[in-house]
C-alpha positions as YAML, in Angstrom:
chain: A
units: angstrom
residues:
- id: 1
  name: GLN
  ca: [-1.39, 12.25, 16.67]
- id: 2
  name: VAL
  ca: [-1.93, 10.03, 13.65]
- id: 3
  name: GLN
  ca: [1.24, 8.35, 12.41]
- id: 4
  name: LEU
  ca: [1.55, 6.09, 9.39]
- id: 5
  name: VAL
  ca: [4.92, 4.49, 8.69]
- id: 6
  name: GLU
  ca: [5.45, 2.46, 5.53]
- id: 7
  name: SER
  ca: [8.18, -0.12, 5.03]
- id: 8
  name: GLY
  ca: [9.09, -2.97, 2.73]
- id: 9
  name: GLY
  ca: [9.85, -1.15, -0.50]
- id: 10
  name: GLY
  ca: [12.90, -1.84, -2.60]
- id: 11
  name: LEU
  ca: [14.27, -2.93, -5.94]
- id: 12
  name: VAL
  ca: [12.83, -6.08, -7.47]
- id: 13
  name: GLN
  ca: [13.01, -7.72, -10.88]
- id: 14
  name: PRO
  ca: [9.95, -7.98, -13.12]
- id: 15
  name: GLY
  ca: [7.83, -10.92, -12.02]
- id: 16
  name: GLY
  ca: [9.06, -10.64, -8.46]
- id: 17
  name: SER
  ca: [7.21, -9.95, -5.22]
- id: 18
  name: LEU
  ca: [7.31, -7.49, -2.36]
- id: 19
  name: ARG
  ca: [5.24, -7.00, 0.76]
- id: 20
  name: LEU
  ca: [4.65, -3.50, 2.02]
- id: 21
  name: SER
  ca: [3.67, -2.77, 5.60]
- id: 22
  name: CYS
  ca: [2.05, 0.26, 7.19]
- id: 23
  name: ALA
  ca: [2.37, 0.63, 10.94]
- id: 24
  name: ALA
  ca: [-0.37, 2.90, 12.28]
- id: 25
  name: SER
  ca: [-0.72, 4.72, 15.58]
- id: 26
  name: GLY
  ca: [-2.61, 7.59, 17.16]
- id: 27
  name: PHE
  ca: [-6.12, 6.40, 16.31]
- id: 28
  name: THR
  ca: [-8.39, 3.37, 16.68]
- id: 29
  name: PHE
  ca: [-7.04, 1.46, 13.71]
- id: 30
  name: SER
  ca: [-9.80, -1.15, 13.53]
- id: 31
  name: LEU
  ca: [-12.48, 1.49, 12.92]
- id: 32
  name: TYR
  ca: [-10.99, 3.07, 9.81]
- id: 33
  name: THR
  ca: [-10.80, 2.33, 6.13]
- id: 34
  name: MET
  ca: [-7.15, 2.12, 5.13]
- id: 35
  name: SER
  ca: [-5.77, 2.63, 1.65]
- id: 36
  name: TRP
  ca: [-2.65, 2.29, -0.44]
- id: 37
  name: TYR
  ca: [-1.92, 4.95, -3.04]
- id: 38
  name: ARG
  ca: [1.03, 5.24, -5.37]
- id: 39
  name: GLN
  ca: [2.67, 7.95, -7.43]
- id: 40
  name: ALA
  ca: [4.92, 7.22, -10.35]
- id: 41
  name: PRO
  ca: [7.38, 9.81, -11.70]
- id: 42
  name: GLY
  ca: [5.55, 12.45, -13.70]
- id: 43
  name: LYS
  ca: [2.14, 10.98, -12.91]
- id: 44
  name: GLU
  ca: [-0.66, 11.79, -10.51]
- id: 45
  name: ARG
  ca: [-1.22, 9.80, -7.36]
- id: 46
  name: GLU
  ca: [-3.59, 6.90, -7.87]
- id: 47
  name: LEU
  ca: [-5.55, 4.65, -5.53]
- id: 48
  name: VAL
  ca: [-4.13, 1.13, -5.55]
- id: 49
  name: ALA
  ca: [-6.37, -0.63, -3.03]
- id: 50
  name: PHE
  ca: [-8.40, -0.07, 0.10]
- id: 51
  name: ILE
  ca: [-9.70, -2.19, 2.95]
- id: 52
  name: ARG
  ca: [-12.67, -1.20, 5.05]
- id: 53
  name: SER
  ca: [-13.08, -1.84, 8.77]
- id: 54
  name: SER
  ca: [-15.38, -4.71, 7.77]
- id: 55
  name: GLY
  ca: [-12.56, -6.28, 5.79]
- id: 56
  name: ARG
  ca: [-14.13, -5.51, 2.41]
- id: 57
  name: THR
  ca: [-11.47, -4.74, -0.17]
- id: 58
  name: ASP
  ca: [-11.26, -3.25, -3.63]
- id: 59
  name: TYR
  ca: [-8.46, -2.73, -6.13]
- id: 60
  name: ALA
  ca: [-7.46, -0.66, -9.09]
- id: 61
  name: ASP
  ca: [-7.97, -2.61, -12.31]
- id: 62
  name: SER
  ca: [-4.25, -2.43, -13.02]
- id: 63
  name: VAL
  ca: [-3.38, -4.51, -9.93]
- id: 64
  name: LYS
  ca: [-6.36, -6.87, -9.63]
- id: 65
  name: GLY
  ca: [-5.23, -10.47, -9.36]
- id: 66
  name: ARG
  ca: [-1.66, -9.46, -8.53]
- id: 67
  name: PHE
  ca: [-1.89, -7.40, -5.32]
- id: 68
  name: THR
  ca: [-3.58, -8.30, -2.05]
- id: 69
  name: ILE
  ca: [-4.40, -5.81, 0.69]
- id: 70
  name: SER
  ca: [-4.87, -7.01, 4.26]
- id: 71
  name: ARG
  ca: [-4.87, -5.73, 7.81]
- id: 72
  name: ASP
  ca: [-4.03, -6.98, 11.27]
- id: 73
  name: ASN
  ca: [-6.10, -5.02, 13.77]
- id: 74
  name: PHE
  ca: [-4.17, -6.50, 16.71]
- id: 75
  name: LYS
  ca: [-0.89, -5.18, 15.33]
- id: 76
  name: ASN
  ca: [-2.39, -1.93, 13.95]
- id: 77
  name: THR
  ca: [-0.76, -2.77, 10.66]
- id: 78
  name: MET
  ca: [-1.88, -2.87, 7.04]
- id: 79
  name: TYR
  ca: [-0.14, -4.84, 4.32]
- id: 80
  name: LEU
  ca: [0.09, -4.90, 0.55]
- id: 81
  name: GLN
  ca: [1.32, -8.15, -0.96]
- id: 82
  name: MET
  ca: [2.51, -7.43, -4.48]
- id: 83
  name: ASN
  ca: [3.14, -10.33, -6.85]
- id: 84
  name: SER
  ca: [3.99, -10.52, -10.54]
- id: 85
  name: LEU
  ca: [5.41, -7.04, -10.38]
- id: 86
  name: LYS
  ca: [5.79, -5.06, -13.58]
- id: 87
  name: PRO
  ca: [8.01, -2.08, -14.43]
- id: 88
  name: GLU
  ca: [4.88, 0.07, -14.52]
- id: 89
  name: ASP
  ca: [4.35, -0.67, -10.83]
- id: 90
  name: THR
  ca: [7.40, 1.46, -10.08]
- id: 91
  name: ALA
  ca: [6.26, 4.27, -7.80]
- id: 92
  name: VAL
  ca: [6.31, 5.64, -4.30]
- id: 93
  name: TYR
  ca: [3.65, 3.80, -2.33]
- id: 94
  name: TYR
  ca: [1.74, 5.61, 0.41]
- id: 95
  name: CYS
  ca: [-0.37, 4.42, 3.31]
- id: 96
  name: VAL
  ca: [-3.45, 6.59, 3.80]
- id: 97
  name: GLN
  ca: [-6.13, 6.98, 6.45]
- id: 98
  name: SER
  ca: [-8.70, 9.64, 5.63]
- id: 99
  name: ASN
  ca: [-6.59, 12.78, 5.09]
- id: 100
  name: TYR
  ca: [-3.47, 11.39, 6.72]
- id: 101
  name: TRP
  ca: [-0.58, 10.16, 4.60]
- id: 102
  name: GLY
  ca: [2.59, 8.31, 5.43]
- id: 103
  name: GLN
  ca: [5.97, 9.37, 4.10]
- id: 104
  name: GLY
  ca: [5.93, 6.72, 1.38]
- id: 105
  name: THR
  ca: [8.16, 3.83, 0.41]
- id: 106
  name: GLN
  ca: [9.85, 3.48, -2.97]
- id: 107
  name: VAL
  ca: [9.15, 0.43, -5.10]
- id: 108
  name: THR
  ca: [11.30, -0.02, -8.19]
- id: 109
  name: VAL
  ca: [10.68, -2.85, -10.64]
- id: 110
  name: SER
  ca: [13.57, -3.20, -13.03]
- id: 111
  name: SER
  ca: [15.92, -5.79, -14.47]
...
């Protein structure tokens, strides 16, 4: 069965960095588009970034230039490098493959 396990969240000061990881199993990872979504308190879930099997990437306007999505098909793992973090980046971040969602990892940006 498909499993997506996020890690790497935590508390960071504004301007800081975090790297999220998503360990995937139960499917042929290299063949699928993988995405990061986030949900802030009281807000709807939003797409943060995705990476296709080809390696093509795209980002929400709010994170362009600050976040970088990548994947390691040998390790069946996707990453989200987050730099210059802002308080408005505070959210639960989810790893997504098609209709499958991980349990999420909390990112809190606060001084």
